[in-house]
TORGU-441397 format. One record per residue (C-alpha): y, x negated, z negated; residue in one letter; residue number from 1. Coordinates in Angstrom, 2 decimals. Layout:
BEGIN
<Y=Y, X=X, Z=Z, residuo=a, num=NUM>
...
END
This chain:
BEGIN
<Y=-0.10, X=0.07, Z=0.04, residuo=m, num=1>
<Y=3.38, X=-1.22, Z=1.44, residuo=t, num=2>
<Y=6.52, X=-1.18, Z=-1.81, residuo=s, num=3>
<Y=9.79, X=0.16, Z=-1.26, residuo=p, num=4>
<Y=12.04, X=-2.50, Z=-0.36, residuo=q, num=5>
<Y=15.17, X=-2.83, Z=-1.70, residuo=e, num=6>
<Y=18.33, X=-3.33, Z=0.57, residuo=p, num=7>
<Y=20.12, X=-6.18, Z=0.22, residuo=e, num=8>
<Y=23.80, X=-6.16, Z=-0.84, residuo=p, num=9>
<Y=25.91, X=-6.98, Z=2.03, residuo=t, num=10>
<Y=28.38, X=-9.40, Z=0.42, residuo=s, num=11>
<Y=27.69, X=-11.49, Z=-2.83, residuo=p, num=12>
<Y=28.67, X=-9.76, Z=-6.44, residuo=p, num=13>
<Y=32.12, X=-12.23, Z=-6.97, residuo=e, num=14>
<Y=33.25, X=-11.53, Z=-3.70, residuo=a, num=15>
<Y=32.77, X=-6.98, Z=-5.31, residuo=r, num=16>
<Y=34.43, X=-7.71, Z=-8.16, residuo=s, num=17>
<Y=37.59, X=-5.35, Z=-9.36, residuo=a, num=18>
<Y=39.92, X=-8.24, Z=-9.59, residuo=s, num=19>
<Y=41.42, X=-9.42, Z=-6.05, residuo=p, num=20>
<Y=41.34, X=-12.61, Z=-4.75, residuo=a, num=21>
<Y=43.45, X=-15.14, Z=-4.91, residuo=r, num=22>
<Y=44.27, X=-17.19, Z=-1.98, residuo=d, num=23>
<Y=45.23, X=-21.27, Z=-2.95, residuo=s, num=24>
<Y=48.34, X=-20.86, Z=-3.37, residuo=r, num=25>
<Y=47.23, X=-17.78, Z=-6.18, residuo=g, num=26>
<Y=48.81, X=-15.66, Z=-4.06, residuo=s, num=27>
<Y=47.89, X=-11.93, Z=-3.62, residuo=l, num=28>
<Y=48.66, X=-11.59, Z=-0.25, residuo=i, num=29>
<Y=48.32, X=-13.89, Z=2.76, residuo=e, num=30>
<Y=50.97, X=-15.28, Z=5.38, residuo=r, num=31>
<Y=49.14, X=-13.40, Z=7.93, residuo=s, num=32>
<Y=49.58, X=-9.75, Z=6.40, residuo=d, num=33>
<Y=52.89, X=-10.92, Z=5.64, residuo=i, num=34>
<Y=53.96, X=-12.00, Z=9.51, residuo=a, num=35>
<Y=52.56, X=-8.71, Z=10.78, residuo=r, num=36>
<Y=54.80, X=-6.29, Z=8.18, residuo=a, num=37>
<Y=57.81, X=-8.42, Z=9.39, residuo=i, num=38>
<Y=56.93, X=-8.02, Z=12.87, residuo=l, num=39>
<Y=56.24, X=-3.84, Z=11.19, residuo=l, num=40>
<Y=59.81, X=-4.19, Z=10.08, residuo=m, num=41>
<Y=61.56, X=-5.63, Z=13.08, residuo=g, num=42>
<Y=59.86, X=-2.99, Z=15.40, residuo=g, num=43>
<Y=60.43, X=-0.68, Z=14.06, residuo=l, num=44>
<Y=64.22, X=-1.26, Z=13.82, residuo=v, num=45>
<Y=64.17, X=-1.94, Z=17.63, residuo=l, num=46>
<Y=63.06, X=1.64, Z=18.25, residuo=m, num=47>
<Y=65.27, X=2.83, Z=15.93, residuo=f, num=48>
<Y=68.60, X=1.19, Z=17.47, residuo=s, num=49>
<Y=67.19, X=1.94, Z=21.05, residuo=g, num=50>
<Y=67.49, X=5.98, Z=19.81, residuo=w, num=51>
<Y=70.65, X=5.55, Z=18.07, residuo=q, num=52>
<Y=72.04, X=3.97, Z=21.81, residuo=l, num=53>
<Y=70.10, X=6.49, Z=23.81, residuo=l, num=54>
<Y=71.70, X=9.32, Z=22.07, residuo=a, num=55>
<Y=75.09, X=7.22, Z=21.72, residuo=s, num=56>
<Y=75.09, X=7.31, Z=25.99, residuo=r, num=57>
<Y=74.32, X=10.99, Z=26.75, residuo=r, num=58>
<Y=76.67, X=12.54, Z=27.80, residuo=p, num=59>
<Y=78.67, X=15.57, Z=25.49, residuo=a, num=60>
<Y=78.25, X=18.25, Z=28.18, residuo=s, num=61>
<Y=79.50, X=21.45, Z=27.08, residuo=t, num=62>
<Y=79.90, X=23.17, Z=30.00, residuo=d, num=63>
<Y=76.34, X=24.55, Z=28.71, residuo=t, num=64>
<Y=77.15, X=25.52, Z=25.44, residuo=i, num=65>
<Y=79.89, X=26.57, Z=25.78, residuo=a, num=66>
<Y=80.62, X=28.82, Z=28.88, residuo=r, num=67>
<Y=79.92, X=32.86, Z=27.65, residuo=p, num=68>
<Y=78.12, X=35.14, Z=30.32, residuo=l, num=69>
<Y=79.64, X=34.73, Z=33.66, residuo=n, num=70>
<Y=78.09, X=37.55, Z=34.92, residuo=f, num=71>
<Y=79.24, X=41.75, Z=35.42, residuo=q, num=72>
<Y=76.33, X=45.13, Z=35.90, residuo=v, num=73>
<Y=77.26, X=48.33, Z=37.06, residuo=d, num=74>
<Y=76.43, X=51.32, Z=34.84, residuo=f, num=75>
<Y=76.81, X=53.88, Z=37.44, residuo=n, num=76>
<Y=74.18, X=51.88, Z=39.83, residuo=t, num=77>
<Y=72.40, X=49.23, Z=37.64, residuo=a, num=78>
<Y=68.80, X=49.43, Z=36.93, residuo=p, num=79>
<Y=67.34, X=49.81, Z=32.58, residuo=a, num=80>
<Y=66.50, X=46.26, Z=33.31, residuo=s, num=81>
<Y=69.73, X=44.83, Z=33.84, residuo=e, num=82>
<Y=71.38, X=46.98, Z=31.13, residuo=l, num=83>
<Y=69.06, X=45.60, Z=28.41, residuo=s, num=84>
<Y=70.44, X=41.30, Z=29.11, residuo=l, num=85>
<Y=73.77, X=42.77, Z=28.01, residuo=l, num=86>
<Y=74.29, X=42.48, Z=24.28, residuo=p, num=87>
<Y=74.06, X=45.53, Z=22.37, residuo=g, num=88>
<Y=72.36, X=46.44, Z=24.62, residuo=i, num=89>
<Y=68.25, X=47.35, Z=23.84, residuo=g, num=90>
<Y=65.28, X=48.75, Z=26.43, residuo=p, num=91>
<Y=66.11, X=52.48, Z=24.58, residuo=e, num=92>
<Y=69.71, X=51.93, Z=25.17, residuo=m, num=93>
<Y=69.45, X=51.56, Z=28.15, residuo=a, num=94>
<Y=66.89, X=54.59, Z=28.78, residuo=r, num=95>
<Y=69.23, X=56.51, Z=27.11, residuo=r, num=96>
<Y=72.16, X=55.79, Z=29.53, residuo=i, num=97>
<Y=70.68, X=56.32, Z=32.26, residuo=i, num=98>
<Y=69.95, X=59.55, Z=31.06, residuo=a, num=99>
<Y=73.15, X=60.17, Z=30.77, residuo=d, num=100>
<Y=74.32, X=58.83, Z=33.36, residuo=r, num=101>
<Y=71.84, X=61.71, Z=35.68, residuo=e, num=102>
<Y=73.22, X=64.28, Z=32.32, residuo=s, num=103>
<Y=76.73, X=64.17, Z=32.84, residuo=r, num=104>
<Y=77.46, X=61.99, Z=35.96, residuo=g, num=105>
<Y=78.65, X=58.64, Z=36.32, residuo=p, num=106>
<Y=81.01, X=56.58, Z=33.48, residuo=f, num=107>
<Y=84.03, X=56.33, Z=35.38, residuo=r, num=108>
<Y=85.61, X=53.82, Z=32.81, residuo=m, num=109>
<Y=84.36, X=51.81, Z=29.20, residuo=l, num=110>
<Y=85.67, X=53.86, Z=27.16, residuo=d, num=111>
<Y=82.83, X=56.61, Z=28.11, residuo=d, num=112>
<Y=80.01, X=55.15, Z=27.58, residuo=l, num=113>
<Y=80.51, X=55.86, Z=23.68, residuo=s, num=114>
<Y=79.37, X=59.13, Z=25.22, residuo=r, num=115>
<Y=75.89, X=57.88, Z=24.75, residuo=v, num=116>
<Y=74.67, X=57.50, Z=21.62, residuo=r, num=117>
<Y=74.37, X=55.34, Z=19.52, residuo=g, num=118>
<Y=77.08, X=53.21, Z=21.98, residuo=i, num=119>
<Y=80.51, X=52.18, Z=19.17, residuo=g, num=120>
<Y=83.12, X=50.49, Z=19.77, residuo=p, num=121>
<Y=81.52, X=47.33, Z=18.34, residuo=k, num=122>
<Y=78.95, X=47.54, Z=21.00, residuo=t, num=123>
<Y=81.69, X=48.35, Z=23.47, residuo=i, num=124>
<Y=83.38, X=44.65, Z=22.17, residuo=r, num=125>
<Y=80.26, X=43.34, Z=23.02, residuo=q, num=126>
<Y=80.30, X=44.13, Z=26.67, residuo=i, num=127>
<Y=83.55, X=45.15, Z=27.42, residuo=e, num=128>
<Y=83.28, X=41.72, Z=29.61, residuo=s, num=129>
<Y=79.94, X=42.12, Z=31.57, residuo=m, num=130>
<Y=81.03, X=46.11, Z=32.24, residuo=a, num=131>
<Y=81.78, X=47.34, Z=35.86, residuo=r, num=132>
<Y=81.83, X=51.09, Z=37.11, residuo=f, num=133>
<Y=81.57, X=52.03, Z=40.80, residuo=s, num=134>
<Y=82.48, X=54.86, Z=42.62, residuo=d, num=135>
<Y=79.46, X=55.20, Z=43.78, residuo=s, num=136>
<Y=76.20, X=57.39, Z=42.09, residuo=p, num=137>
<Y=73.53, X=55.33, Z=41.34, residuo=p, num=138>
<Y=71.57, X=55.21, Z=44.56, residuo=t, num=139>
<Y=67.28, X=55.22, Z=43.65, residuo=g, num=140>
<Y=67.45, X=51.76, Z=41.72, residuo=h, num=141>
<Y=63.50, X=52.14, Z=39.86, residuo=p, num=142>
<Y=64.60, X=52.70, Z=36.11, residuo=k, num=143>
END
């Protein structure tokens, strides 16, 4: 019968001790570790500097941010999908606008929108620069 064999330890017992090993100068950190740490810190500094340089070169374009929306919607011909793009006008409000327009006729001016339930002075102020009112009645646009 063969007896089970114990695996041999991979390192001598002295190397597995709990106290850290010191080099010939008595230091706990090896020179190669110090060199790696210095290189790593230098790389991080260079990377951060590069980000700062790129950020400073980026043109400060306020055209796309500061400019208000520049489109107009004709309340007498626009479908619900267009009306719902306006601030304060969602899909339900757009359906109400179209229903009012079909039952009472076209809107003649901005204040006529107040006849639609849910549109008040605040909504009218939000959309006044984007609202247009044609003289023609709606012409078969999808809702």
